[in-house]
C-alpha positions in Angstrom: 52.0 -77.4 -54.4 49.5 -80.1 -53.4 50.0 -81.4 -49.9 50.0 -85.2 -49.5 47.2 -86.6 -47.4 49.1 -89.7 -46.4 49.6 -89.9 -42.7 53.1 -91.1 -42.2 52.5 -92.3 -38.6 50.2 -95.0 -39.9 53.1 -96.6 -41.6 55.2 -96.9 -38.5 55.7 -100.3 -36.9 53.5 -100.9 -33.8 55.0 -100.6 -30.4 54.1 -101.9 -27.0 52.7 -99.4 -24.4 54.8 -98.6 -21.4 52.0 -96.9 -19.6 53.2 -93.5 -20.6 51.3 -90.6 -22.1 53.4 -87.5 -22.9 51.9 -84.3 -21.4 51.7 -81.3 -23.6 54.3 -78.7 -22.9 52.0 -76.0 -21.9 53.4 -72.7 -20.5 52.6 -72.2 -16.8 51.8 -69.0 -15.0 54.9 -69.0 -12.9 58.4 -70.2 -13.4 61.8 -70.5 -11.7 65.3 -69.8 -13.0 67.0 -72.8 -14.6 70.1 -73.7 -12.7 73.1 -74.8 -14.7 73.9 -77.3 -12.1 70.8 -79.3 -12.7 71.5 -82.7 -14.1 71.1 -83.0 -17.9 69.8 -86.3 -19.3 69.1 -87.6 -22.8 66.7 -85.4 -24.8 63.7 -86.9 -26.5 62.2 -84.8 -29.3 59.8 -82.2 -27.6 59.9 -84.5 -24.8 61.4 -84.9 -21.3 65.2 -85.1 -21.1 65.8 -88.3 -19.3 68.7 -90.3 -18.1 68.0 -94.0 -17.9 70.1 -94.3 -14.8 68.1 -91.6 -13.0 64.7 -91.6 -11.4 62.4 -91.2 -14.4 59.6 -89.4 -12.6 61.8 -86.8 -11.0 63.7 -86.2 -14.2 60.4 -85.7 -16.0 59.4 -83.0 -13.6 62.8 -81.3 -13.7 63.1 -81.1 -17.5 59.5 -80.1 -18.0 60.2 -77.2 -15.7 63.2 -76.3 -17.9 61.0 -76.2 -21.0 58.5 -74.0 -19.2 61.2 -71.7 -17.9 62.7 -71.2 -21.3 59.3 -70.6 -22.8 58.5 -67.9 -20.2 62.0 -66.3 -20.7 61.3 -66.0 -24.4 58.7 -63.4 -23.7 61.1 -61.4 -21.6 64.0 -61.7 -23.9 62.2 -61.4 -27.2 63.6 -64.7 -28.6 62.6 -65.7 -32.0 61.2 -69.2 -32.6 64.5 -70.6 -33.9 66.5 -69.0 -31.0 63.9 -70.4 -28.6 64.1 -73.9 -30.0 67.9 -73.8 -30.0 67.9 -72.7 -26.4 65.7 -75.7 -25.4 68.1 -78.0 -27.2 71.1 -76.4 -25.5 69.6 -76.9 -22.1 69.0 -80.5 -22.8 65.2 -80.2 -22.6 64.8 -81.1 -26.2 66.8 -83.1 -28.7 67.4 -81.6 -32.1 65.0 -83.3 -34.6 64.9 -82.8 -38.3 61.1 -82.9 -38.4 60.6 -80.3 -35.8 63.4 -78.2 -37.2 61.4 -78.1 -40.5 58.4 -76.9 -38.6 60.4 -74.4 -36.6 61.7 -73.0 -39.9 58.2 -72.4 -41.1 57.2 -70.9 -37.8 60.2 -68.6 -38.0 59.2 -67.5 -41.5 55.7 -66.8 -40.3 57.1 -64.9 -37.3 59.2 -62.7 -39.6 56.2 -62.0 -41.8 54.1 -60.9 -38.8 56.8 -58.4 -37.7 56.2 -56.3 -40.9 52.5 -57.2 -41.3 50.0 -54.4 -40.8 46.5 -55.8 -40.4 43.7 -53.7 -41.7 41.7 -51.5 -39.4 38.4 -53.1 -38.3 35.8 -50.4 -38.5 33.2 -50.1 -35.9 29.7 -51.0 -37.2 28.4 -47.6 -36.2 30.8 -45.9 -38.6 30.1 -48.1 -41.6 27.2 -46.4 -43.4 23.9 -48.1 -42.7 24.1 -50.5 -39.8 21.0 -52.2 -40.9 22.2 -52.8 -44.5 25.5 -54.0 -43.2 24.2 -56.4 -40.5 21.4 -57.8 -42.6 23.2 -58.1 -45.9 23.5 -61.7 -47.2 26.0 -60.7 -49.8 29.6 -62.0 -49.4 31.8 -59.5 -47.5 34.4 -57.7 -49.6 37.9 -58.5 -48.2 39.3 -55.6 -46.2 42.8 -56.5 -47.5 43.7 -58.5 -50.7 44.4 -62.1 -49.8 47.9 -62.0 -51.4 48.9 -59.3 -48.8 47.9 -61.5 -45.8 50.5 -64.1 -44.6 49.4 -67.7 -45.1 48.5 -69.4 -41.9 50.0 -72.7 -40.7 48.1 -75.9 -40.3 50.1 -78.5 -38.4 48.7 -82.0 -38.3 50.0 -85.3 -37.0 49.5 -88.1 -34.4 49.0 -87.5 -30.7 52.4 -87.2 -29.1 54.3 -85.6 -31.9 54.8 -82.2 -30.3 52.3 -80.0 -32.2 51.0 -78.2 -29.1 54.5 -77.5 -27.8 55.6 -76.0 -31.1 52.5 -73.8 -31.4 53.0 -72.6 -27.8 56.6 -71.9 -28.6 55.5 -69.8 -31.5 52.9 -67.9 -29.5 55.3 -67.2 -26.6 57.8 -65.7 -29.0 55.4 -63.3 -30.8 56.8 -59.7 -30.7 55.4 -57.7 -27.8 54.1 -55.2 -30.3 51.5 -57.8 -31.3 48.9 -57.2 -28.6 45.9 -58.5 -30.5 46.5 -62.2 -30.2 44.8 -65.2 -28.8 45.8 -68.8 -28.1 42.7 -71.0 -27.4 41.7 -74.7 -27.4 39.4 -75.0 -30.5 36.6 -76.6 -28.4 36.4 -73.6 -26.1 36.7 -71.2 -29.1 33.6 -72.8 -30.7 31.6 -72.5 -27.5 32.5 -68.8 -27.4 31.5 -68.4 -31.1 28.1 -70.1 -30.5 27.4 -67.7 -27.6 28.3 -64.7 -29.8 26.1 -66.0 -32.7 23.2 -66.4 -30.3 23.6 -62.9 -29.0 23.9 -61.5 -32.5 20.7 -63.2 -33.6 18.9 -61.8 -30.5 20.2 -58.3 -31.4 18.9 -58.6 -35.0 15.4 -59.5 -33.8 12.6 -61.0 -35.8 13.8 -59.7 -39.2 16.7 -62.0 -39.0 20.0 -61.6 -40.8 23.5 -63.1 -41.0 25.0 -63.1 -37.5 28.4 -64.4 -38.7 29.5 -61.0 -40.1 29.4 -59.1 -36.8 30.8 -62.0 -34.9 33.7 -62.3 -37.3 34.3 -58.6 -37.1 34.3 -58.6 -33.3 36.7 -61.6 -33.1 39.1 -59.9 -35.7 39.0 -56.7 -33.6 40.1 -58.6 -30.5 42.9 -60.6 -32.2 44.4 -60.7 -35.7 46.8 -63.6 -34.7 44.8 -66.7 -33.6 46.4 -70.0 -32.4 43.9 -72.9 -32.4 44.9 -76.1 -30.6 43.3 -79.5 -31.5 41.2 -78.3 -34.4 38.5 -80.9 -35.1 34.9 -80.8 -36.4 32.5 -83.3 -35.0 29.3 -81.3 -34.8 27.1 -80.3 -37.7 26.4 -76.9 -36.1 30.2 -76.2 -36.0 30.5 -77.4 -39.6 27.8 -75.1 -40.8 29.4 -72.1 -39.1 33.1 -72.7 -39.8 33.3 -72.0 -43.5 31.8 -68.5 -43.4 33.5 -67.7 -40.1 37.0 -68.6 -41.3 36.3 -66.8 -44.6 35.2 -63.6 -42.9 38.1 -63.7 -40.3 40.5 -63.9 -43.2 38.7 -61.1 -45.0 39.5 -59.0 -42.0 43.2 -59.9 -42.2 43.3 -62.5 -39.4 46.1 -65.1 -39.6 46.1 -68.4 -37.8 48.3 -71.3 -36.6 46.2 -74.5 -36.2 47.1 -77.9 -34.8 45.1 -80.9 -35.6 45.3 -84.7 -35.5 43.9 -84.8 -39.1 44.7 -83.5 -42.5 42.1 -81.0 -43.7 40.7 -83.6 -46.2 40.0 -85.9 -43.2 38.0 -83.3 -41.2 34.4 -84.1 -40.5 34.7 -87.3 -42.4 31.4 -89.1 -42.8 29.7 -86.2 -41.1 26.1 -85.1 -41.8 25.9 -82.8 -44.8 29.6 -82.9 -45.2 29.3 -81.5 -48.7 28.5 -78.2 -47.1 31.8 -78.3 -45.2 34.0 -79.0 -48.3 34.4 -75.2 -49.0 35.9 -74.8 -45.5 38.4 -77.6 -46.3 39.4 -76.0 -49.6 39.8 -72.7 -47.7 42.2 -74.4 -45.3 44.2 -75.9 -48.1 44.5 -72.7 -50.1 45.0 -70.1 -47.3 47.2 -72.2 -45.1 50.6 -74.0 -45.3 49.5 -77.6 -44.5 52.3 -79.7 -43.1 52.5 -82.9 -41.2 54.6 -83.5 -38.1 55.8 -87.0 -37.6 59.0 -86.9 -35.6 59.4 -90.7 -35.4 59.8 -90.5 -31.7 56.8 -91.2 -29.6 57.6 -89.5 -26.3 54.3 -90.6 -24.7 56.0 -94.0 -24.2 58.5 -92.8 -21.7 57.8 -94.7 -18.5 56.7 -92.7 -15.5 55.6 -93.4 -11.9 51.8 -93.4 -11.5 50.4 -91.4 -8.6 47.6 -92.8 -6.3 44.7 -90.6 -7.4 42.5 -93.4 -8.8 40.9 -95.8 -6.4 39.1 -99.1 -7.3 37.0 -101.1 -6.7 34.1 -99.3 -5.0 34.8 -100.5 -1.5 34.1 -98.8 1.8 37.9 -98.7 2.4 38.6 -96.8 -0.9 35.7 -94.4 -0.3 37.0 -93.6 3.2 40.5 -93.0 1.8 39.2 -90.5 -0.8 37.0 -88.8 1.8 40.1 -88.4 4.0 42.0 -86.8 1.1 39.1 -84.4 0.4 38.9 -83.4 4.1 42.7 -82.9 4.2 42.7 -80.6 1.1 39.7 -78.6 2.1 40.5 -78.1 5.8 43.6 -75.9 5.3 41.7 -72.6 4.9 39.1 -72.0 7.7 37.8 -69.0 5.8 36.9 -71.2 2.9 34.7 -74.0 4.3 33.0 -76.7 2.4 29.5 -75.8 1.4 26.8 -77.9 -0.2 24.9 -77.2 -3.4 27.1 -74.2 -4.4 25.4 -72.5 -7.5 27.5 -72.3 -10.6 26.1 -70.2 -13.5 26.7 -71.4 -17.0 24.8 -70.4 -20.2 22.1 -68.7 -18.2 21.3 -71.6 -16.0 22.4 -72.9 -12.6 24.5 -76.0 -12.0 24.6 -77.0 -8.3 27.9 -78.4 -7.0 27.1 -81.0 -4.3 30.2 -80.3 -2.1 32.9 -77.6 -2.6 35.1 -74.9 -1.4 36.1 -72.1 -3.8 38.9 -74.3 -5.2 37.9 -78.0 -4.7 34.7 -79.7 -5.9 33.3 -83.1 -5.2 30.7 -84.8 -7.5 29.3 -88.3 -7.9 29.5 -89.7 -11.4 25.7 -89.5 -11.5 25.9 -85.7 -10.7 28.3 -85.1 -13.6 27.2 -87.6 -16.3 23.7 -88.7 -15.3 22.3 -85.3 -16.2 22.3 -83.7 -19.7 25.3 -81.4 -19.1 27.3 -80.0 -22.0 30.9 -79.2 -22.8 30.2 -75.6 -21.7 29.2 -76.9 -18.2 32.3 -79.1 -17.8 34.6 -76.2 -19.0 33.0 -74.0 -16.4 33.4 -76.6 -13.6 37.1 -77.1 -14.4 37.6 -73.3 -14.8 36.2 -72.7 -11.3 37.7 -75.6 -9.5 41.4 -76.6 -10.1 40.8 -79.9 -8.1 37.8 -82.1 -8.7 36.7 -85.4 -7.0 34.5 -87.8 -9.0 33.0 -90.7 -7.0 31.4 -94.0 -8.1 32.4 -94.1 -11.7 30.9 -97.4 -13.2 32.1 -99.6 -15.9 30.2 -98.4 -19.0 28.7 -100.5 -21.7 26.1 -100.0 -24.4 23.4 -99.1 -21.7 25.4 -96.1 -20.6 26.6 -94.8 -23.9 25.3 -91.2 -23.3 27.0 -91.1 -19.9 30.2 -92.4 -21.5 30.1 -89.6 -24.1 29.6 -87.0 -21.3 32.4 -88.5 -19.2 34.8 -88.3 -22.2 33.8 -84.6 -22.7 34.5 -84.0 -19.0 37.9 -85.7 -19.2 38.8 -83.4 -22.2 37.8 -80.3 -20.1 39.9 -81.5 -17.2 42.9 -82.1 -19.5 42.7 -78.7 -21.1 42.3 -76.9 -17.8 45.1 -78.9 -16.1 42.7 -80.1 -13.4 43.9 -82.4 -10.6 41.5 -85.3 -10.6 40.7 -87.8 -7.8 38.4 -90.7 -8.8 36.8 -93.8 -7.3 35.7 -96.3 -9.9 34.2 -99.8 -10.3 37.2 -101.0 -12.4 40.6 -99.5 -13.1 39.9 -96.0 -14.5 41.5 -96.8 -17.8 39.0 -99.6 -18.3 35.7 -97.8 -17.5 34.7 -97.7 -21.2 35.3 -101.4 -21.9 32.3 -103.7 -22.3 32.0 -107.4 -22.3 30.9 -107.6 -25.9 34.4 -106.4 -26.9 36.3 -108.6 -24.6 39.3 -110.2 -26.2 39.2 -107.7 -29.1 36.3 -109.7 -30.7 34.1 -106.7 -30.9 36.8 -104.2 -31.8 36.8 -102.9 -35.4 40.0 -102.7 -37.4 39.8 -98.9 -37.2 39.5 -98.9 -33.4 42.4 -101.3 -33.1 44.5 -99.0 -35.4 43.7 -95.8 -33.5 44.3 -97.3 -30.1 47.7 -98.7 -31.3 48.6 -95.3 -32.8 47.8 -93.7 -29.4 49.9 -96.4 -27.6 46.9 -98.0 -26.0 46.6 -101.8 -26.6 43.3 -103.2 -25.3 44.9 -105.4 -22.7 45.7 -102.2 -20.8 42.5 -100.1 -21.2 40.0 -102.7 -22.4 38.1 -102.2 -25.6 34.6 -101.1 -26.4 32.1 -101.9 -29.1 29.9 -99.0 -28.3 32.0 -96.5 -30.2 31.8 -97.0 -33.9 32.2 -93.7 -35.8 35.7 -92.5 -36.7 35.4 -89.4 -34.4 33.9 -91.5 -31.6 36.7 -94.1 -31.7 39.3 -91.4 -31.6 37.6 -89.6 -28.7 37.4 -92.8 -26.8 41.0 -93.7 -27.3 42.2 -90.2 -26.5 40.2 -90.2 -23.3 41.9 -93.4 -22.2 45.2 -91.9 -23.1 44.5 -88.8 -21.1 43.3 -90.7 -18.0 46.6 -92.6 -18.0 48.5 -89.3 -18.1 46.3 -87.6 -15.5 47.1 -90.4 -13.1 50.9 -89.9 -13.4 53.0 -88.5 -10.6 54.1 -85.6 -12.8 50.5 -84.6 -13.5 49.5 -84.9 -9.8 52.4 -82.7 -8.7 51.9 -80.0 -11.4 48.1 -79.9 -11.9 45.5 -78.0 -9.9 47.4 -74.7 -9.8 45.4 -71.5 -10.0 
């Protein structure tokens, strides 16, 4: 059955922002038992259960903990996706919602299929006849298992704030303990890993060359036959060129996937360079996955919450002194872990020096982070090593700082994915650092940007607007970064982030 590519959320009436961005319900490493005596409030779709008469920020933290606790308990109690969802509803952490119930039913069906699914053995390259002929063959790989015997994957797409990540995490946490070859990963981090593997495979093949995708796909399939990708998107031609053959070969090895994305497959890599070469990957997603939208009708990012004082503007001596005081306070607790300067951090075979840091806290200037040609891999490594990061002297960015703005957006994405606690000093309110004068009063804002910002709950009178981002992917990345900065400044984020 052909899946409609109409995005229902675009048909919704516009709403006014309440300075709220819903955090993704991500399982934490620790949990505490849920007390039945804890107050129960109203439940909002995959959202926080809140009572309008109670303190919203405290209720947000309380109920998010309940979601986390039930998710963690699911692993111990072997709950199925439906049982897990029902338990969240019963505790008041979620409200039963017909759209999410539809997705849960699909996840349950997929879960049941995996219980009886026997993935094919992934033979080691040393046991498969001629290694040379196998590695250097350019012929399509014969499927190790007929496609009809492999469960179809799930591709969940929808607007930011509809609960895609929560549902995928719910599914992943309820996988049977017998499934040990599994992996849940942010798609950006996955592609960085893939590029590293492809580079190593090419080096191993030497000057004669060959197809590095085959051994990379084989190794990935050997590590996990259930893959969960969060925030699937294609913005880079290098990724686009790899993905079709990588996905095809993973599926030939019997790998099954759950994917979340903001876009229908037909909208991936739209207007990208050589997009025609990516079309086969789109067709693969549409034929080997159940493609379904998630539009719950409830935007739980709009729930009000108290903002924490982690962003300081303007760039005054008083604000700099206040942030320095916070840095000193945080880093002085452990005398065995003093602040050192120019700590070396290895990434992709080169060294990045951290100006000031302990083993858990790092401090950079904006020029350190974004004035140099750093990549997503560098930022992921920084946020992986340091759960708390200070960034000083962030300027308002216009057309003259477009490259820096792009890097800062990439850095924000890395912080968000790693649940980093962020402290910032900036020239203007942090949500407005991407605005420029040419776009003041919406005069320079395209209809597409206005639509995307409104869909994300970010009218320009709050975050400003920018004419320097024009492409569809650029506009979305800009609006999403503003959305995340709002969330990362919330009291809830400040109290739960930065945990090792």
